[in-house]
mmCIF file of the N, C-alpha and C atoms, coordinates in Angstrom:
data_MODEL
# 
_entry.id   MODEL 
# 
loop_
_atom_site.group_PDB 
_atom_site.id 
_atom_site.type_symbol 
_atom_site.label_atom_id 
_atom_site.label_alt_id 
_atom_site.label_comp_id 
_atom_site.label_asym_id 
_atom_site.label_entity_id 
_atom_site.label_seq_id 
_atom_site.pdbx_PDB_ins_code 
_atom_site.Cartn_x 
_atom_site.Cartn_y 
_atom_site.Cartn_z 
_atom_site.occupancy 
_atom_site.B_iso_or_equiv 
_atom_site.pdbx_formal_charge 
_atom_site.auth_seq_id 
_atom_site.auth_comp_id 
_atom_site.auth_asym_id 
_atom_site.auth_atom_id 
_atom_site.pdbx_PDB_model_num 
ATOM 1   N N  . MET A 1 1  ? 0.828   -1.185 0.000   1.00 0.00 ? 1  MET A N  1 
ATOM 2   C CA . MET A 1 1  ? 0.000   0.000  0.000   1.00 0.00 ? 1  MET A CA 1 
ATOM 3   C C  . MET A 1 1  ? 0.871   1.245  0.000   1.00 0.00 ? 1  MET A C  1 
ATOM 4   N N  . TYR A 1 2  ? 0.377   2.225  -0.630  1.00 0.00 ? 2  TYR A N  1 
ATOM 5   C CA . TYR A 1 2  ? 1.067   3.500  -0.682  1.00 0.00 ? 2  TYR A CA 1 
ATOM 6   C C  . TYR A 1 2  ? 0.302   4.526  0.134   1.00 0.00 ? 2  TYR A C  1 
ATOM 7   N N  . GLY A 1 3  ? 1.023   5.504  0.620   1.00 0.00 ? 3  GLY A N  1 
ATOM 8   C CA . GLY A 1 3  ? 0.404   6.588  1.350   1.00 0.00 ? 3  GLY A CA 1 
ATOM 9   C C  . GLY A 1 3  ? 0.432   7.865  0.532   1.00 0.00 ? 3  GLY A C  1 
ATOM 10  N N  . ILE A 1 4  ? -0.309  8.848  0.971   1.00 0.00 ? 4  ILE A N  1 
ATOM 11  C CA . ILE A 1 4  ? -0.340  10.131 0.279   1.00 0.00 ? 4  ILE A CA 1 
ATOM 12  C C  . ILE A 1 4  ? 1.067   10.723 0.199   1.00 0.00 ? 4  ILE A C  1 
ATOM 13  N N  . GLY A 1 5  ? 1.850   10.526 1.251   1.00 0.00 ? 5  GLY A N  1 
ATOM 14  C CA . GLY A 1 5  ? 3.210   11.058 1.274   1.00 0.00 ? 5  GLY A CA 1 
ATOM 15  C C  . GLY A 1 5  ? 4.112   10.448 0.211   1.00 0.00 ? 5  GLY A C  1 
ATOM 16  N N  . ASP A 1 6  ? 3.734   9.288  -0.334  1.00 0.00 ? 6  ASP A N  1 
ATOM 17  C CA . ASP A 1 6  ? 4.513   8.669  -1.406  1.00 0.00 ? 6  ASP A CA 1 
ATOM 18  C C  . ASP A 1 6  ? 4.247   9.337  -2.749  1.00 0.00 ? 6  ASP A C  1 
ATOM 19  N N  . LEU A 1 7  ? 3.140   10.036 -2.868  1.00 0.00 ? 7  LEU A N  1 
ATOM 20  C CA . LEU A 1 7  ? 2.770   10.650 -4.136  1.00 0.00 ? 7  LEU A CA 1 
ATOM 21  C C  . LEU A 1 7  ? 3.112   12.139 -4.215  1.00 0.00 ? 7  LEU A C  1 
ATOM 22  N N  . TYR A 1 8  ? 3.024   12.825 -3.112  1.00 0.00 ? 8  TYR A N  1 
ATOM 23  C CA . TYR A 1 8  ? 3.263   14.263 -3.082  1.00 0.00 ? 8  TYR A CA 1 
ATOM 24  C C  . TYR A 1 8  ? 4.246   14.584 -1.957  1.00 0.00 ? 8  TYR A C  1 
ATOM 25  N N  . PRO A 1 9  ? 5.025   15.638 -2.117  1.00 0.00 ? 9  PRO A N  1 
ATOM 26  C CA . PRO A 1 9  ? 5.921   16.049 -1.031  1.00 0.00 ? 9  PRO A CA 1 
ATOM 27  C C  . PRO A 1 9  ? 5.121   16.395 0.227   1.00 0.00 ? 9  PRO A C  1 
ATOM 28  N N  . HIS A 1 10 ? 5.752   16.233 1.346   1.00 0.00 ? 10 HIS A N  1 
ATOM 29  C CA . HIS A 1 10 ? 5.112   16.448 2.648   1.00 0.00 ? 10 HIS A CA 1 
ATOM 30  C C  . HIS A 1 10 ? 4.451   17.822 2.748   1.00 0.00 ? 10 HIS A C  1 
ATOM 31  N N  . TYR A 1 11 ? 5.128   18.855 2.272   1.00 0.00 ? 11 TYR A N  1 
ATOM 32  C CA . TYR A 1 11 ? 4.601   20.218 2.426   1.00 0.00 ? 11 TYR A CA 1 
ATOM 33  C C  . TYR A 1 11 ? 3.317   20.437 1.631   1.00 0.00 ? 11 TYR A C  1 
ATOM 34  N N  . VAL A 1 12 ? 3.101   19.687 0.547   1.00 0.00 ? 12 VAL A N  1 
ATOM 35  C CA . VAL A 1 12 ? 1.898   19.874 -0.271  1.00 0.00 ? 12 VAL A CA 1 
ATOM 36  C C  . VAL A 1 12 ? 0.670   19.334 0.453   1.00 0.00 ? 12 VAL A C  1 
ATOM 37  N N  . TRP A 1 13 ? 0.720   18.081 0.862   1.00 0.00 ? 13 TRP A N  1 
ATOM 38  C CA . TRP A 1 13 ? -0.479  17.521 1.494   1.00 0.00 ? 13 TRP A CA 1 
ATOM 39  C C  . TRP A 1 13 ? -0.665  18.041 2.901   1.00 0.00 ? 13 TRP A C  1 
ATOM 40  N N  . GLN A 1 14 ? 0.394   18.445 3.561   1.00 0.00 ? 14 GLN A N  1 
ATOM 41  C CA . GLN A 1 14 ? 0.280   19.028 4.901   1.00 0.00 ? 14 GLN A CA 1 
ATOM 42  C C  . GLN A 1 14 ? -0.422  20.389 4.814   1.00 0.00 ? 14 GLN A C  1 
ATOM 43  N N  . ALA A 1 15 ? -0.066  21.202 3.825   1.00 0.00 ? 15 ALA A N  1 
ATOM 44  C CA . ALA A 1 15 ? -0.660  22.537 3.664   1.00 0.00 ? 15 ALA A CA 1 
ATOM 45  C C  . ALA A 1 15 ? -2.139  22.456 3.302   1.00 0.00 ? 15 ALA A C  1 
ATOM 46  N N  . GLU A 1 16 ? -2.535  21.405 2.609   1.00 0.00 ? 16 GLU A N  1 
ATOM 47  C CA . GLU A 1 16 ? -3.932  21.248 2.210   1.00 0.00 ? 16 GLU A CA 1 
ATOM 48  C C  . GLU A 1 16 ? -4.782  20.613 3.301   1.00 0.00 ? 16 GLU A C  1 
ATOM 49  N N  . GLY A 1 17 ? -4.157  20.217 4.397   1.00 0.00 ? 17 GLY A N  1 
ATOM 50  C CA . GLY A 1 17 ? -4.900  19.611 5.491   1.00 0.00 ? 17 GLY A CA 1 
ATOM 51  C C  . GLY A 1 17 ? -5.295  18.162 5.220   1.00 0.00 ? 17 GLY A C  1 
ATOM 52  N N  . ILE A 1 18 ? -4.591  17.497 4.328   1.00 0.00 ? 18 ILE A N  1 
ATOM 53  C CA . ILE A 1 18 ? -4.883  16.097 4.011   1.00 0.00 ? 18 ILE A CA 1 
ATOM 54  C C  . ILE A 1 18 ? -4.092  15.211 4.958   1.00 0.00 ? 18 ILE A C  1 
ATOM 55  N N  . GLU A 1 19 ? -4.770  14.285 5.590   1.00 0.00 ? 19 GLU A N  1 
ATOM 56  C CA . GLU A 1 19 ? -4.063  13.391 6.500   1.00 0.00 ? 19 GLU A CA 1 
ATOM 57  C C  . GLU A 1 19 ? -3.331  12.317 5.696   1.00 0.00 ? 19 GLU A C  1 
ATOM 58  N N  . ASP A 1 20 ? -2.185  11.898 6.198   1.00 0.00 ? 20 ASP A N  1 
ATOM 59  C CA . ASP A 1 20 ? -1.410  10.855 5.537   1.00 0.00 ? 20 ASP A CA 1 
ATOM 60  C C  . ASP A 1 20 ? -2.064  9.514  5.842   1.00 0.00 ? 20 ASP A C  1 
ATOM 61  N N  . ARG A 1 21 ? -2.548  8.849  4.832   1.00 0.00 ? 21 ARG A N  1 
ATOM 62  C CA . ARG A 1 21 ? -3.184  7.544  5.000   1.00 0.00 ? 21 ARG A CA 1 
ATOM 63  C C  . ARG A 1 21 ? -2.887  6.693  3.780   1.00 0.00 ? 21 ARG A C  1 
ATOM 64  N N  . THR A 1 22 ? -3.220  5.439  3.871   1.00 0.00 ? 22 THR A N  1 
ATOM 65  C CA . THR A 1 22 ? -2.956  4.548  2.747   1.00 0.00 ? 22 THR A CA 1 
ATOM 66  C C  . THR A 1 22 ? -3.972  4.764  1.639   1.00 0.00 ? 22 THR A C  1 
ATOM 67  N N  . ILE A 1 23 ? -3.546  4.473  0.437   1.00 0.00 ? 23 ILE A N  1 
ATOM 68  C CA . ILE A 1 23 ? -4.402  4.596  -0.734  1.00 0.00 ? 23 ILE A CA 1 
ATOM 69  C C  . ILE A 1 23 ? -4.645  3.191  -1.268  1.00 0.00 ? 23 ILE A C  1 
ATOM 70  N N  . PRO A 1 24 ? -5.894  2.724  -1.289  1.00 0.00 ? 24 PRO A N  1 
ATOM 71  C CA . PRO A 1 24 ? -6.163  1.371  -1.775  1.00 0.00 ? 24 PRO A CA 1 
ATOM 72  C C  . PRO A 1 24 ? -5.909  1.273  -3.281  1.00 0.00 ? 24 PRO A C  1 
ATOM 73  N N  . PHE A 1 25 ? -5.367  0.147  -3.688  1.00 0.00 ? 25 PHE A N  1 
ATOM 74  C CA . PHE A 1 25 ? -5.095  -0.084 -5.107  1.00 0.00 ? 25 PHE A CA 1 
ATOM 75  C C  . PHE A 1 25 ? -5.463  -1.521 -5.425  1.00 0.00 ? 25 PHE A C  1 
ATOM 76  N N  . ASP A 1 26 ? -6.399  -1.703 -6.324  1.00 0.00 ? 26 ASP A N  1 
ATOM 77  C CA . ASP A 1 26 ? -6.844  -3.041 -6.721  1.00 0.00 ? 26 ASP A CA 1 
ATOM 78  C C  . ASP A 1 26 ? -6.027  -3.477 -7.931  1.00 0.00 ? 26 ASP A C  1 
ATOM 79  N N  . SER A 1 27 ? -4.934  -4.186 -7.674  1.00 0.00 ? 27 SER A N  1 
ATOM 80  C CA . SER A 1 27 ? -4.028  -4.569 -8.758  1.00 0.00 ? 27 SER A CA 1 
ATOM 81  C C  . SER A 1 27 ? -4.691  -5.557 -9.713  1.00 0.00 ? 27 SER A C  1 
ATOM 82  N N  . ARG A 1 28 ? -5.576  -6.409 -9.222  1.00 0.00 ? 28 ARG A N  1 
ATOM 83  C CA . ARG A 1 28 ? -6.253  -7.355 -10.112 1.00 0.00 ? 28 ARG A CA 1 
ATOM 84  C C  . ARG A 1 28 ? -7.118  -6.621 -11.133 1.00 0.00 ? 28 ARG A C  1 
ATOM 85  N N  . ALA A 1 29 ? -7.897  -5.663 -10.677 1.00 0.00 ? 29 ALA A N  1 
ATOM 86  C CA . ALA A 1 29 ? -8.748  -4.895 -11.591 1.00 0.00 ? 29 ALA A CA 1 
ATOM 87  C C  . ALA A 1 29 ? -7.892  -4.097 -12.570 1.00 0.00 ? 29 ALA A C  1 
ATOM 88  N N  . PHE A 1 30 ? -6.784  -3.562 -12.101 1.00 0.00 ? 30 PHE A N  1 
ATOM 89  C CA . PHE A 1 30 ? -5.891  -2.805 -12.969 1.00 0.00 ? 30 PHE A CA 1 
ATOM 90  C C  . PHE A 1 30 ? -5.337  -3.701 -14.071 1.00 0.00 ? 30 PHE A C  1 
ATOM 91  N N  . LEU A 1 31 ? -4.879  -4.901 -13.697 1.00 0.00 ? 31 LEU A N  1 
ATOM 92  C CA . LEU A 1 31 ? -4.294  -5.810 -14.689 1.00 0.00 ? 31 LEU A CA 1 
ATOM 93  C C  . LEU A 1 31 ? -5.334  -6.341 -15.670 1.00 0.00 ? 31 LEU A C  1 
ATOM 94  N N  . VAL A 1 32 ? -6.552  -6.589 -15.196 1.00 0.00 ? 32 VAL A N  1 
ATOM 95  C CA . VAL A 1 32 ? -7.627  -7.022 -16.095 1.00 0.00 ? 32 VAL A CA 1 
ATOM 96  C C  . VAL A 1 32 ? -7.917  -5.925 -17.120 1.00 0.00 ? 32 VAL A C  1 
ATOM 97  N N  . GLY A 1 33 ? -8.004  -4.693 -16.665 1.00 0.00 ? 33 GLY A N  1 
ATOM 98  C CA . GLY A 1 33 ? -8.249  -3.570 -17.576 1.00 0.00 ? 33 GLY A CA 1 
ATOM 99  C C  . GLY A 1 33 ? -7.097  -3.361 -18.541 1.00 0.00 ? 33 GLY A C  1 
ATOM 100 N N  . LEU A 1 34 ? -5.881  -3.505 -18.048 1.00 0.00 ? 34 LEU A N  1 
ATOM 101 C CA . LEU A 1 34 ? -4.705  -3.350 -18.904 1.00 0.00 ? 34 LEU A CA 1 
ATOM 102 C C  . LEU A 1 34 ? -4.668  -4.424 -19.980 1.00 0.00 ? 34 LEU A C  1 
ATOM 103 N N  . ARG A 1 35 ? -4.980  -5.659 -19.590 1.00 0.00 ? 35 ARG A N  1 
ATOM 104 C CA . ARG A 1 35 ? -4.998  -6.758 -20.569 1.00 0.00 ? 35 ARG A CA 1 
ATOM 105 C C  . ARG A 1 35 ? -6.067  -6.508 -21.628 1.00 0.00 ? 35 ARG A C  1 
ATOM 106 N N  . TYR A 1 36 ? -7.241  -6.072 -21.213 1.00 0.00 ? 36 TYR A N  1 
ATOM 107 C CA . TYR A 1 36 ? -8.313  -5.782 -22.155 1.00 0.00 ? 36 TYR A CA 1 
ATOM 108 C C  . TYR A 1 36 ? -7.876  -4.700 -23.146 1.00 0.00 ? 36 TYR A C  1 
ATOM 109 N N  . ASP A 1 37 ? -7.263  -3.647 -22.638 1.00 0.00 ? 37 ASP A N  1 
ATOM 110 C CA . ASP A 1 37 ? -6.806  -2.562 -23.507 1.00 0.00 ? 37 ASP A CA 1 
ATOM 111 C C  . ASP A 1 37 ? -5.723  -3.030 -24.474 1.00 0.00 ? 37 ASP A C  1 
ATOM 112 N N  . ASP A 1 38 ? -4.815  -3.879 -23.993 1.00 0.00 ? 38 ASP A N  1 
ATOM 113 C CA . ASP A 1 38 ? -3.755  -4.408 -24.862 1.00 0.00 ? 38 ASP A CA 1 
ATOM 114 C C  . ASP A 1 38 ? -4.329  -5.273 -25.981 1.00 0.00 ? 38 ASP A C  1 
ATOM 115 N N  . VAL A 1 39 ? -5.265  -6.138 -25.634 1.00 0.00 ? 39 VAL A N  1 
ATOM 116 C CA . VAL A 1 39 ? -5.883  -7.006 -26.635 1.00 0.00 ? 39 VAL A CA 1 
ATOM 117 C C  . VAL A 1 39 ? -6.669  -6.177 -27.646 1.00 0.00 ? 39 VAL A C  1 
ATOM 118 N N  . THR A 1 40 ? -7.402  -5.198 -27.181 1.00 0.00 ? 40 THR A N  1 
ATOM 119 C CA . THR A 1 40 ? -8.172  -4.329 -28.070 1.00 0.00 ? 40 THR A CA 1 
ATOM 120 C C  . THR A 1 40 ? -7.257  -3.567 -29.023 1.00 0.00 ? 40 THR A C  1 
ATOM 121 N N  . ALA A 1 41 ? -6.161  -3.029 -28.506 1.00 0.00 ? 41 ALA A N  1 
ATOM 122 C CA . ALA A 1 41 ? -5.209  -2.299 -29.353 1.00 0.00 ? 41 ALA A CA 1 
ATOM 123 C C  . ALA A 1 41 ? -4.585  -3.229 -30.390 1.00 0.00 ? 41 ALA A C  1 
ATOM 124 N N  . ALA A 1 42 ? -4.241  -4.444 -29.982 1.00 0.00 ? 42 ALA A N  1 
ATOM 125 C CA . ALA A 1 42 ? -3.653  -5.407 -30.918 1.00 0.00 ? 42 ALA A CA 1 
ATOM 126 C C  . ALA A 1 42 ? -4.642  -5.771 -32.019 1.00 0.00 ? 42 ALA A C  1 
ATOM 127 N N  . LYS A 1 43 ? -5.897  -5.989 -31.656 1.00 0.00 ? 43 LYS A N  1 
ATOM 128 C CA . LYS A 1 43 ? -6.917  -6.315 -32.655 1.00 0.00 ? 43 LYS A CA 1 
ATOM 129 C C  . LYS A 1 43 ? -7.096  -5.170 -33.645 1.00 0.00 ? 43 LYS A C  1 
ATOM 130 N N  . ASP A 1 44 ? -7.145  -3.952 -33.127 1.00 0.00 ? 44 ASP A N  1 
ATOM 131 C CA . ASP A 1 44 ? -7.320  -2.785 -34.000 1.00 0.00 ? 44 ASP A CA 1 
ATOM 132 C C  . ASP A 1 44 ? -6.137  -2.614 -34.947 1.00 0.00 ? 44 ASP A C  1 
ATOM 133 N N  . ARG A 1 45 ? -4.930  -2.842 -34.449 1.00 0.00 ? 45 ARG A N  1 
ATOM 134 C CA . ARG A 1 45 ? -3.739  -2.688 -35.284 1.00 0.00 ? 45 ARG A CA 1 
ATOM 135 C C  . ARG A 1 45 ? -3.685  -3.746 -36.378 1.00 0.00 ? 45 ARG A C  1 
ATOM 136 N N  . ILE A 1 46 ? -3.998  -4.992 -36.050 1.00 0.00 ? 46 ILE A N  1 
ATOM 137 C CA . ILE A 1 46 ? -3.942  -6.053 -37.066 1.00 0.00 ? 46 ILE A CA 1 
ATOM 138 C C  . ILE A 1 46 ? -5.053  -5.870 -38.085 1.00 0.00 ? 46 ILE A C  1 
ATOM 139 N N  . LYS A 1 47 ? -6.210  -5.420 -37.604 1.00 0.00 ? 47 LYS A N  1 
ATOM 140 C CA . LYS A 1 47 ? -7.329  -5.152 -38.511 1.00 0.00 ? 47 LYS A CA 1 
ATOM 141 C C  . LYS A 1 47 ? -6.957  -4.045 -39.490 1.00 0.00 ? 47 LYS A C  1 
ATOM 142 N N  . GLY A 1 48 ? -6.362  -2.967 -38.969 1.00 0.00 ? 48 GLY A N  1 
ATOM 143 C CA . GLY A 1 48 ? -5.927  -1.868 -39.833 1.00 0.00 ? 48 GLY A CA 1 
ATOM 144 C C  . GLY A 1 48 ? -4.863  -2.307 -40.818 1.00 0.00 ? 48 GLY A C  1 
ATOM 145 N N  . PHE A 1 49 ? -3.940  -3.147 -40.358 1.00 0.00 ? 49 PHE A N  1 
ATOM 146 C CA . PHE A 1 49 ? -2.885  -3.662 -41.227 1.00 0.00 ? 49 PHE A CA 1 
ATOM 147 C C  . PHE A 1 49 ? -3.479  -4.494 -42.362 1.00 0.00 ? 49 PHE A C  1 
ATOM 148 N N  . LEU A 1 50 ? -4.385  -5.413 -42.020 1.00 0.00 ? 50 LEU A N  1 
ATOM 149 C CA . LEU A 1 50 ? -4.994  -6.262 -43.043 1.00 0.00 ? 50 LEU A CA 1 
ATOM 150 C C  . LEU A 1 50 ? -5.830  -5.449 -44.025 1.00 0.00 ? 50 LEU A C  1 
ATOM 151 N N  . PHE A 1 51 ? -6.572  -4.483 -43.523 1.00 0.00 ? 51 PHE A N  1 
ATOM 152 C CA . PHE A 1 51 ? -7.379  -3.646 -44.414 1.00 0.00 ? 51 PHE A CA 1 
ATOM 153 C C  . PHE A 1 51 ? -6.483  -2.872 -45.368 1.00 0.00 ? 51 PHE A C  1 
ATOM 154 N N  . GLU A 1 52 ? -5.341  -2.404 -44.872 1.00 0.00 ? 52 GLU A N  1 
ATOM 155 C CA . GLU A 1 52 ? -4.419  -1.655 -45.730 1.00 0.00 ? 52 GLU A CA 1 
ATOM 156 C C  . GLU A 1 52 ? -3.788  -2.566 -46.778 1.00 0.00 ? 52 GLU A C  1 
ATOM 157 N N  . ILE A 1 53 ? -3.347  -3.731 -46.367 1.00 0.00 ? 53 ILE A N  1 
ATOM 158 C CA . ILE A 1 53 ? -2.700  -4.685 -47.293 1.00 0.00 ? 53 ILE A CA 1 
ATOM 159 C C  . ILE A 1 53 ? -3.682  -5.183 -48.351 1.00 0.00 ? 53 ILE A C  1 
ATOM 160 N N  . LEU A 1 54 ? -4.910  -5.478 -47.942 1.00 0.00 ? 54 LEU A N  1 
ATOM 161 C CA . LEU A 1 54 ? -5.911  -6.005 -48.870 1.00 0.00 ? 54 LEU A CA 1 
ATOM 162 C C  . LEU A 1 54 ? -6.676  -4.907 -49.606 1.00 0.00 ? 54 LEU A C  1 
ATOM 163 N N  . GLY A 1 55 ? -6.414  -3.664 -49.237 1.00 0.00 ? 55 GLY A N  1 
ATOM 164 C CA . GLY A 1 55 ? -7.086  -2.544 -49.908 1.00 0.00 ? 55 GLY A CA 1 
ATOM 165 C C  . GLY A 1 55 ? -8.558  -2.428 -49.558 1.00 0.00 ? 55 GLY A C  1 
ATOM 166 N N  . LEU A 1 56 ? -8.932  -2.848 -48.372 1.00 0.00 ? 56 LEU A N  1 
ATOM 167 C CA . LEU A 1 56 ? -10.328 -2.780 -47.945 1.00 0.00 ? 56 LEU A CA 1 
ATOM 168 C C  . LEU A 1 56 ? -10.524 -1.575 -47.040 1.00 0.00 ? 56 LEU A C  1 
ATOM 169 N N  . TYR A 1 57 ? -11.037 -0.520 -47.586 1.00 0.00 ? 57 TYR A N  1 
ATOM 170 C CA . TYR A 1 57 ? -11.221 0.690  -46.772 1.00 0.00 ? 57 TYR A CA 1 
ATOM 171 C C  . TYR A 1 57 ? -12.640 0.945  -46.500 1.00 0.00 ? 57 TYR A C  1 
# 
């Protein structure tokens, strides 16, 4: 887990009155979303490549 102090210098979050606490991070959801985006980008790129090679616009 990361805290607010890991993201911003101490003087920034202290001046704003933000307490230093942990920030939850769902790594499983992040990786699922990243994989989906990677697969989607790959599909779009290969589709564009094939359309260009075959002249299908």
